[in-house]
N, C-alpha and C positions, 0 to 999 in steps of 0.2 A: 866623277861625272863629266869630265871633259874640261874643267876649269883649270887654269894654271896654278891657282892657289885658293886657299879658303876665303881670303879677302875678296877675290874676284867673283866668288859665288854669291856674295851678299845681295846682289840685285834680285836673286830668286826668292828672298825671304818675304813672306807676306804676314804682317802683323795687323790684325783687324779687331776693332771693338765695335760691336753693334748694340745699341740701346733702343728698346721699344718702350714707349709710354702709351698705355692703353686706357681709354676711357669708354666705358660701356654703360648705357642706360637702357633698362628693360622694364616695360610696364605691362601688366597682365590685368585684364578685366573679364571677370566671369559673369556672363549674363545669366546663365543657369547651368545645371550639371551637364547639358549637352551642347553648350555654346560658349566658346571662350575666344577672346581676341588678345593677341600679343603685338606690341609695337616696340620699336627700339631705335637707338642711335649708336653708332660707333665712331670714335675719333682716335686715330693712332698717329703718333709721331715716331719716325725712325731716324736715329742719329748714327752716322757711321764715321769712324776714324780709321783709315786704312792706308797702308803703304801701297796698295794696289790701285786706289782711286780716291779722289777727293770730290765730295759733293755736299751741297747744302742739305739740311734736314728735309725729309720727305714726309708729306702729310696725307693721310687717308681719311676719307669721310664716307659714312654709309647711313642709310635710313631703311628700315624694313617694317613690314606688317605681316601678320599671319592670322588666319581664322581657323579654329578647330571646331568642327560641327558634326553632330551625330543626328542626321535626319531620320534614320531608322534605328531600331534597337540593335541590329546586327551590323550596321554600316557606319563607319567613322571616316570623316573626310578632313584633310588638312591641306590648305592652299595658302599661298602668300606671294609677295613680291619684295624685291630688294634693289636699291639703287646704290652703286659704288662709284666713287670718284677720288682720284688722287692728283697730286700736283704734276705728275708726269704722264700717266697713262690714260687720261681722259675719264669719261664716265660711261657706265653701262647699267642697264636694267635687266634683272634676272627674275624669272618666275618659277614657281613649282606648284605641282598639284599631285596629291596622292591620297590613298585611303586603304582601309582594311575592311574585310568582310568575314564575319564569323560563320564558318560552315559547320562547326560543331562547338560544344561547350569548351573544348580545350584546343581548338585549331582555327587559325585565321589565314585567309589569303590576303596578300598585300600587293599593291602596285603603286608606282610613282613615276612622274615625269618631272625633270628639273633641268634648269639651265645654269651654267657656270660661267665665271669670268675671272681672268687673272691678268693683271698688268705686268709687264716685264719688270724684274727687280733691278736694283742698282748694279749688281755684279754682271748681269746679262747686258746691261747698257754701257757700263763704264770701265770694267776691269781692264787693267794693263799690267800684265805680270809675266815673268819668265819662269818656266819650270826648270827643275834641276838639270834636265837634259838639253836645255837651251831653246825649247820651243815656246813661242809666245801664246798667251791666252789674251784675246782682245775683245772688249765689249763691242756691241753692234755700232756704237757711235764713235769708236776710236779709229783713228787713222795711224798706221805705222808703215811707211813706205819701205823701210828696211826689211820688214817681214813679208811684204807683198800686199798689204791691205791698204788700198789707195782711196777708198771711198767709205762714207758712213752708210750703214744699212738702216732702213726704216723698220724698226721692230714694233709690230702691232700687238695689242693685247690679244690673248687667246680666249675664245668662247667655246662653250660646249653644250651639248644636249644629251641627257641620260634618261634611259627608260629601264625600269626595274620591275621584275615580277618575282614573288616569292611566297613561302608558306612558313608559318610559325606554329609550333605545336608543343605541348608540355604535359608532363605527368606530375605525380606527387613530389618526386625528388629530382626530376630532370626537365630540361627544355632543349628544343632543337629548332634551328632557324637556318633556312637556305634561301638564297636570292640569286637569280640570274640577272645580268646587267649588260647593257650595251651603251657605250659613250662615243659619240661622234664629236670630234674636236676640229674647229676651224682656226687656222693660223696658230697651230701649236708651236710654242717657243722651244726650240731644240738646239742642242750643241752640235756644231758641225766642224769637221776637220779639213783644213786646206793644207797645202804643201808645207808651209812654214809656221802655221798658226792655227789655233782653234778659235771659233767665235760662236755667235748665236744668231739664228734666223728663224723665220716662220715657215712651218710646213703647212702647205695650203689645206690639206685634209688628212686626218688620221682617225683611227678607230681603236677603241679598247673594249674588249668584251670578255666575259667569263662568268664565274660564279663565286660567291662567298658563303661560308657556312660556319655555324658555331654549335657546340654541344656543351651544355653545363649540367653538372650533377652535384647534388648535396646529399650524400649518403647519411650524414649525421649533422646535428645542429651546429657543431663547431668546425666543420670542414666543407669547403667548396672547391671544385675543380672545373675549369672551363678551357675547351680547346677550340681554336678557330683555324680555318683553312680557306685560302682563296687561290683560284687558278685564273691566270690573266693572259690574254692574247692581245698584244698591242702592235699595230702595224701602221706604217706610213702608207696611205692609200695611193699616193702619187707614184711610188716605185715598188710597193708591196714588200718593203723591207721592215724588219723589226724596229720598233721605236727604241732609241737608246735610253739608258738609265731607267728602264721600267722592268721590275722583277717579273719572272714568269710565274712565280707563286709566292705566297706569304703564309706563315703559320705562327701560332702562338699558344703557349700553355700558361695559364694563370692558376696558381694554387693559393688559397686563403685559409688560414687557420685562426680560430678565435679561442684563445686560452680563457678569456672571459667575454661576456657579451659586449663590452665596450672597447676591447682591444683586438685589432686585426693584424696578423703577420702575413704579408703578401709577397709572393715572388711571381715575376712575369718574365718568361723567356720567349723572345721573338726570333723567328727565322725569316730571312729575306733570301729568296731564291736567285738562281742564275739570271743574269741580264747581259745586254749587249752594250759595249762602250762606244765612244764616238768613232773609233777605228773599225767598227763592225766586228769586234772580237768578243767572244764569250768570257764573262767574268764569273767565277764561282760564287756560290751563296755563302752566307755567314749568319751567325746567331749572336744575340746579346741577351744578358740576363740582368734584370733590375730587381731590387728588393725594397720593401717599404713597410713601415709599422705605423698604424693609425690608432690614436687614443681618442675615441669619440666622447664628446661632452666631458672633457677633463675638468673644465670649469663650466659655469653656466653659459650655454649656447656656444661653447668654444671647443673645437677639435684641435689636437696637436698631432703632428706627423713628422716623420724623418725617413730618409731613404738613401740608397746608394744606387746609382745608375752605372751600367757596364761593370758589374762587380768583378768580373774576371779579367778586366783590362784588355779586351779584344781590340785589335787594330784592323783597319780595312785595307783592301787593295787600293793603291794610289788613285786609280780611275774612279773610285767611289767617293773620294773626298776624305775628310778627316773627322774623327770623333774624339771626344775626350777619353783618355784611357780608363778613368774611373772618376766619378765626381759624386759628392754627397750634398744633401740639402736638408734643412729643417724648416719648419714653418707652423703656422697656426691659421685656423679658419674660424671666423666669428659670424 
């Protein structure tokens, strides 16, 4: 890879351990069958130990409220607000408003407007790493004059607005759902390539639009299959180029078999379509398969589960990052 020896290449190694401690509180108050209020708090601590950067723990806080209300027999509304704040990215309020309307006994129309918010993560702000081919990846706040990055960049949180319209319909053994969406993003955080390094900056305006669909069928009591497909068009509106690291389409196939009523054997195969890398090159799609077994109510109020993700040990193109070749987990839910 251009190094004089194995020892000389060790500066490219990135060993990172990321720990999240999540604390969630959710309260639900049902006024009557057509009127329900949800409120909640989130508190998350992220601890990172990495050879690529060193930073103190980062803390996230959020408070939210939502009202579900059915003013008419055929009309159901859901609206709410959320305030997020972290120790680096500042605070932001997001709102949402949506509803469904029954046009037939088995068919609903749905619409939704929502706002989104994402603060830059630690990697986007602080990473300082050399790739195997000798190119630097530098966070927005990092200065490296040897690579040509002589100033820090002010990386703002990104915000978004999404509008969705769709229809949901079902029969005795099947259901179908399709939704068209359009998302406009302000200050989208994107990876950019300079001559001797890559870094992260805000794209002033970008847009993601497309549709997503799902079809599920249960031909017999012990078997269910579900297919999803999404088509996505993501563009940087300032230069009309494709947004990097955004797949053109997504698909999945979920198969569930119930040898008994309380045991489920599940496989999920996910396909991620072609996308554009930071050098404006097309990267081919890939698929991953996960399997899981769930034993419901194995003990009183307790479910047991186990699974294997990435069963076939797929690896990804270097530009897409890294995933574990295969990993397993076991757990219980009370």
